[in-house]
MIFINU-605985 format. One record per residue (C-alpha): residue number from 1; chain; x negated, y negated, z. Coordinates in Angstrom, 2 decimals. Last residue first. Example, Ala and Ser with C-alpha at 12.3 -4.5 7.8 and 13.67 -1.06 7.14 Angstrom:
# residues 2
pos:2	unit:A	px:-13.67	py:1.06	pz:7.14
pos:1	unit:A	px:-12.30	py:4.50	pz:7.80
***
This chain:
# residues 90
pos:90	unit:A	px:29.54	py:-48.65	pz:-55.57
pos:89	unit:A	px:28.65	py:-50.62	pz:-58.71
pos:88	unit:A	px:26.67	py:-47.76	pz:-60.27
pos:87	unit:A	px:29.61	py:-45.39	pz:-59.74
pos:86	unit:A	px:31.98	py:-47.77	pz:-61.51
pos:85	unit:A	px:29.55	py:-48.18	pz:-64.43
pos:84	unit:A	px:29.21	py:-44.42	pz:-64.78
pos:83	unit:A	px:33.00	py:-44.06	pz:-64.85
pos:82	unit:A	px:33.23	py:-46.70	pz:-67.58
pos:81	unit:A	px:30.54	py:-44.92	pz:-69.62
pos:80	unit:A	px:32.40	py:-41.61	pz:-69.28
pos:79	unit:A	px:35.63	py:-43.19	pz:-70.54
pos:78	unit:A	px:33.74	py:-44.82	pz:-73.43
pos:77	unit:A	px:32.26	py:-41.38	pz:-74.22
pos:76	unit:A	px:35.73	py:-39.88	pz:-74.38
pos:75	unit:A	px:37.04	py:-42.74	pz:-76.53
pos:74	unit:A	px:34.09	py:-42.23	pz:-78.91
pos:73	unit:A	px:35.16	py:-38.58	pz:-79.12
pos:72	unit:A	px:38.58	py:-39.59	pz:-80.42
pos:71	unit:A	px:37.11	py:-42.07	pz:-82.91
pos:70	unit:A	px:34.41	py:-39.69	pz:-84.15
pos:69	unit:A	px:36.79	py:-36.75	pz:-84.66
pos:68	unit:A	px:37.27	py:-37.12	pz:-88.43
pos:67	unit:A	px:33.51	py:-37.62	pz:-88.78
pos:66	unit:A	px:32.92	py:-33.99	pz:-87.83
pos:65	unit:A	px:31.47	py:-33.05	pz:-84.42
pos:64	unit:A	px:27.98	py:-31.64	pz:-84.58
pos:63	unit:A	px:27.87	py:-27.88	pz:-84.15
pos:62	unit:A	px:25.91	py:-26.59	pz:-81.14
pos:61	unit:A	px:28.68	py:-24.05	pz:-80.40
pos:60	unit:A	px:30.95	py:-23.62	pz:-83.41
pos:59	unit:A	px:33.98	py:-25.83	pz:-83.95
pos:58	unit:A	px:37.61	py:-24.72	pz:-83.62
pos:57	unit:A	px:37.52	py:-25.40	pz:-79.88
pos:56	unit:A	px:36.88	py:-29.06	pz:-80.63
pos:55	unit:A	px:40.29	py:-29.45	pz:-82.29
pos:54	unit:A	px:42.21	py:-27.82	pz:-79.43
pos:53	unit:A	px:40.14	py:-29.74	pz:-76.89
pos:52	unit:A	px:41.08	py:-32.99	pz:-78.64
pos:51	unit:A	px:44.79	py:-32.20	pz:-78.50
pos:50	unit:A	px:44.63	py:-31.07	pz:-74.86
pos:49	unit:A	px:42.96	py:-34.27	pz:-73.65
pos:48	unit:A	px:41.87	py:-34.05	pz:-70.02
pos:47	unit:A	px:38.72	py:-36.03	pz:-69.32
pos:46	unit:A	px:36.08	py:-34.59	pz:-67.01
pos:45	unit:A	px:33.04	py:-36.50	pz:-65.79
pos:44	unit:A	px:29.91	py:-34.40	pz:-65.12
pos:43	unit:A	px:29.08	py:-34.34	pz:-61.43
pos:42	unit:A	px:27.07	py:-31.12	pz:-61.82
pos:41	unit:A	px:29.40	py:-28.91	pz:-59.76
pos:40	unit:A	px:32.37	py:-30.58	pz:-61.48
pos:39	unit:A	px:31.02	py:-29.77	pz:-64.95
pos:38	unit:A	px:30.21	py:-26.20	pz:-63.96
pos:37	unit:A	px:33.71	py:-25.77	pz:-62.52
pos:36	unit:A	px:35.29	py:-27.12	pz:-65.72
pos:35	unit:A	px:33.25	py:-24.78	pz:-67.94
pos:34	unit:A	px:34.04	py:-21.88	pz:-65.57
pos:33	unit:A	px:37.76	py:-22.62	pz:-65.72
pos:32	unit:A	px:37.59	py:-22.72	pz:-69.50
pos:31	unit:A	px:35.85	py:-19.33	pz:-69.49
pos:30	unit:A	px:38.54	py:-17.93	pz:-67.20
pos:29	unit:A	px:41.34	py:-19.04	pz:-69.50
pos:28	unit:A	px:40.12	py:-20.51	pz:-72.76
pos:27	unit:A	px:36.68	py:-21.54	pz:-73.95
pos:26	unit:A	px:34.40	py:-24.05	pz:-75.54
pos:25	unit:A	px:30.78	py:-25.00	pz:-74.86
pos:24	unit:A	px:28.00	py:-27.26	pz:-76.16
pos:23	unit:A	px:29.88	py:-29.06	pz:-78.93
pos:22	unit:A	px:27.59	py:-31.71	pz:-80.36
pos:21	unit:A	px:27.77	py:-35.50	pz:-80.39
pos:20	unit:A	px:26.61	py:-37.29	pz:-83.54
pos:19	unit:A	px:23.31	py:-38.08	pz:-85.24
pos:18	unit:A	px:21.48	py:-36.28	pz:-82.48
pos:17	unit:A	px:17.79	py:-36.52	pz:-81.56
pos:16	unit:A	px:17.14	py:-39.77	pz:-79.67
pos:15	unit:A	px:20.83	py:-40.49	pz:-79.07
pos:14	unit:A	px:21.21	py:-37.26	pz:-77.14
pos:13	unit:A	px:24.87	py:-36.36	pz:-77.07
pos:12	unit:A	px:26.58	py:-33.50	pz:-75.34
pos:11	unit:A	px:30.09	py:-32.15	pz:-75.48
pos:10	unit:A	px:31.99	py:-29.59	pz:-73.44
pos:9	unit:A	px:35.30	py:-27.97	pz:-74.34
pos:8	unit:A	px:38.06	py:-26.63	pz:-72.15
pos:7	unit:A	px:41.29	py:-24.67	pz:-72.49
pos:6	unit:A	px:43.74	py:-23.58	pz:-69.80
pos:5	unit:A	px:46.07	py:-20.84	pz:-70.92
pos:4	unit:A	px:49.54	py:-22.02	pz:-71.91
pos:3	unit:A	px:49.80	py:-19.69	pz:-74.92
pos:2	unit:A	px:49.97	py:-16.66	pz:-72.62
pos:1	unit:A	px:49.63	py:-13.51	pz:-74.71
***
């Protein structure tokens, strides 16, 4: 088995209903490629962080991220916020 298969995870956060972000998709290989393609097709920012993806892939779909991952996920959302701000300024 190829241990270097591409991995991907998707998160969502709705501040009106969620206490913390939730995992909406995870996958390896072709599924990871489809997650990435779907994100690109929908102009969803992508951040590559293999360590974080590895941890997120151990969670169930629709599971809230655990407190141990709050800091790492906060960095992801800060990255997305910065990208949104750049787009708004253009």
